[in-house]
C-alpha positions as a printed Julia matrix, in Angstrom:
117×3 Matrix{Float64}:
   5.5    11.23  -15.3
   3.43   10.13  -12.43
   3.73    6.63  -11.27
   0.47    6.35   -9.09
  -2.79    8.21   -8.34
  -3.14    8.88   -4.69
  -6.28    9.84   -2.74
  -6.74   10.4     1.0
 -10.06   10.53    2.85
 -10.56   11.12    6.41
 -13.47   11.5     8.82
 -13.46   12.6    12.31
  -9.65   12.49   12.59
  -7.49   15.47   12.01
  -4.27   15.01   10.08
  -1.25   16.44   11.87
   2.04   17.51   10.27
   3.78   14.4    11.74
   1.0    12.15   10.16
   1.46   13.95    6.88
   5.16   13.02    6.9
   4.44    9.34    7.76
   1.76    9.12    4.99
   4.23   10.85    2.4
   7.07    8.52    3.27
   4.93    5.46    3.09
   3.22    6.49   -0.21
   6.75    7.25   -1.65
   7.68    3.73   -0.63
   4.74    2.06   -2.35
   5.47    4.12   -5.43
   9.06    2.99   -5.4
   7.91   -0.74   -5.14
   5.48   -0.6    -8.05
   6.64   -1.75  -11.39
   6.41    0.69  -14.41
   2.89    0.07  -15.7
   2.5     1.29  -19.33
  -1.34    1.36  -19.53
  -3.07    1.82  -16.24
  -1.88    3.85  -13.26
  -2.31    2.27   -9.98
  -4.51    4.01   -7.57
  -3.94    4.21   -4.0
  -6.84    5.05   -1.78
  -6.53    5.54    2.03
  -9.55    6.02    4.02
  -9.24    7.0     7.78
 -12.04    7.23   10.15
 -12.48    7.75   14.05
 -15.34    6.03   15.52
 -16.17    7.84   18.63
 -18.46    5.18   20.37
 -15.65    2.68   20.5
 -12.73    5.14   20.35
 -10.88    3.45   17.61
  -9.3     4.43   14.43
 -10.17    2.5    11.24
  -7.88    2.52    8.39
  -8.68    1.05    4.99
  -6.03    1.01    2.24
  -7.07    0.07   -1.38
  -4.31   -0.36   -4.16
  -6.04   -0.79   -7.5
  -3.64   -2.7    -9.76
  -4.16   -4.47  -13.29
  -5.85   -7.85  -12.61
  -6.42   -7.25   -8.77
  -7.38   -4.88   -5.98
  -5.19   -5.19   -2.89
  -7.26   -4.24    0.18
  -6.05   -3.84    3.8
  -8.24   -3.06    6.83
  -7.01   -2.47   10.23
  -8.33   -0.86   13.56
  -6.38    0.49   16.47
  -6.62    2.99   19.23
  -3.85    4.97   17.83
  -3.84    6.32   14.26
  -0.04    6.09   13.64
  -0.03    2.43   14.66
  -2.99    1.74   12.57
  -1.25    3.38    9.49
   2.02    1.66   10.01
   0.56   -1.79   10.48
  -1.79   -1.32    7.51
   1.17   -0.24    5.06
   3.36   -3.31    6.33
   0.45   -5.53    5.53
   0.14   -3.89    2.2
   3.8    -4.4     1.41
   3.34   -8.12    2.0
   0.52   -8.33   -0.35
   2.3    -6.19   -2.95
   5.33   -8.51   -2.87
   2.96  -11.59   -3.35
   1.35   -9.71   -6.34
   4.78   -8.72   -7.92
   6.0   -12.31   -7.63
   2.8   -13.71   -9.2
   2.34  -11.12  -12.0
   5.61   -9.56  -12.72
   8.11  -12.45  -12.84
  10.27  -10.32  -15.49
  11.19   -7.95  -12.75
  12.85  -10.68  -10.63
  16.44  -10.25   -9.44
  17.33  -13.48  -11.01
  15.59  -13.57  -14.48
  17.49  -16.71  -15.61
  16.3   -19.69  -13.82
  18.17  -22.13  -15.93
  21.17  -21.5   -13.87
  19.54  -22.87  -10.74
  20.78  -26.55  -10.09
  17.99  -29.13   -9.97
  18.09  -31.27   -6.73
């Protein structure tokens, strides 16, 4: 059963085998962090573009989830650096989303045991 829809778009930047491995590893990591969604599958869209006049790579990652779209945009001179920083930022946003919308998947579900100060 698929856990997520994944789409990759790229313009003016070739995808090397090393970059494909990096993308596959990061997409698998995102898929592992997602909670089980019964109704709507999350959609992960990665858009990569190389602008020749400023010689920079542009990376935009959109993760469409119920109630919210998480969007990360980053630019760098190296494509790998651009992807790594974008995915790190996406994981920070995803953890905020999970804490807000999926409290039932918490490691500590019973908060009555926490002492009041």
